[in-house]
N, C-alpha and C positions, 0 to 999 in steps of 0.2 A: 476396266473391271470395277473401279470405284463407282463409276456412273451406274453400272448394272446393279450393284449392291444398293446404291441410294434409291434407285427406282423400286427395288424389291422391298426396301424398308418403307417407302411411301405407301406401298400397297399392303403393308402389314405382314410381311413374310417373316415369321419367327426364325426360320432357318437362316435367313440372311443376317439376322442379329447374332445368331450362334456362330456363323462363319466370321463375322467381324470380331467378335469376342475371341474366338480362337486365334485369329491372326494378329490382333492388336492388343489383347488384354494385358500381356506381360509388359508391353511398352507403356501403356497407360498406368499400370500399377507402379512401374519403376519411376516414372515422372512424379507421381503422387508421393512415393516414398522418399525420393530425393528431396522434395520440397518440405514435407512434414517431418520426416524422420520417424514416423510412427506406423507400424505395419497394420494395425487395426484401422487407423484413419485412412491409410492408403487404399485398403480394401474397400472401404465405404465410398471413397472418392471414385474409385474404379467403377463401382456399381453406378454411382450417380452420373458419371460420364456416359455410360452406355444407356442409361435410362434417358438422359437428355437426347442422345442420338435417336433412340426409339420414339420418344414423344415428338420430337421436331427434326425429322430427317431433312427437311428442306433448308434448315439453317446451315447444313453442310454444303458448301459451294465448291465444286470441282475446279472452277477457274481460279480460285483463291489458294487452295491447298489440297494435298492428298488427304485421304481419309485418315491415315495414320497421323499426319501432322495435325489435322483438325482435332482428333481425339486427344493427342498429347497436349495441345494448347488448352483444350477444355479441361483436362485433368490439372494443368498448371493453374488455370484460373481458379478452379475449385479449391485447389490446395492453398493458394494464396488467400483466398476468401476465408478458408477455414482458419488459417493462421491469424488473420486479422481479427476474427471473431473470438478466438480462443487464446490470444496472446496480447493482452492489453498494453504491455510495455516491451515492444520488440527491441528497443534500443538497449534494454537491460538484459535481454535474453542472452544466455551463454550459447555461443555458436555450437550447434550440434555437429558431431563428426560426420562427415560425408560417408555414405554407405561404401563398403568395400568395393562393390561393383563399380562405383563411380571412380574410385581411386585407382582402379586397375586400367582405366582407359588411357590411351596415349595422351601425353600432355596437351597437345594441340586440340585434339577432340574434347578432352575434359574442359579445357578453357572455354571452348565454344558452348558446351552444355551448361557450364556454370553461369556464363554470361547470360544465356537465354533463360534458363529456368530458376536461377537464383537471384539474378540481377534484373530480370525482366527486359532484356535487350532484344530487338528484332534482329533478324540475320543481317540486315543492312548495317545496323549499328555495330554488330559483332565484326563485320568485315572492316569497318573503319577503325574500330578499336585494335584489331589484331593486324591491321595492314594487309589484308588479303582481299581477293575479289569476292563479291557477294555470292557468286555461284560456289565458291570454295567453302565459304561459311555455311551455306545451306547444305552442302555435301557433308561437312563435318558433323552438323547437327543430326542429319539422317543416319550417318554411320554410327554416331554415338548412341542414338536411341535404339538402333538395331543391336549393338553390342550390349547395351544395358538389358534389353529384353532377352537376349540369349543368355546372359549371365544369371538372370532371375528366372 
């Protein structure tokens, strides 16, 4: 399905973009909100992630990740970039409270999400740090993103 969507985006199919947004918009927003802690900024980042997909659909490579994962990682990168540009002294920043949706996740899933999206770890690094197989780390990340999207 992701390959079909990608091909439709390459050909400029606006309906394909709408389908992707309907399917993955909440996840992208949840990632941006978790990183920035700001709803307005998260909305802007969500838009920018989908604009990036629309402008350059060939940057999404199915052999590397699912479309949902690619969008979540794009949102994460954009959110981190926003933090770097708008927070000149991150070491002095008071840690923002994690959104309620994140706190509601099961501990093991929440740990994986926090390591990936707050600490910038890959799923392989998460697996090593948590002492679990890489596939399990990947599954926890996917499950966590789905639960966050459903909660938001």
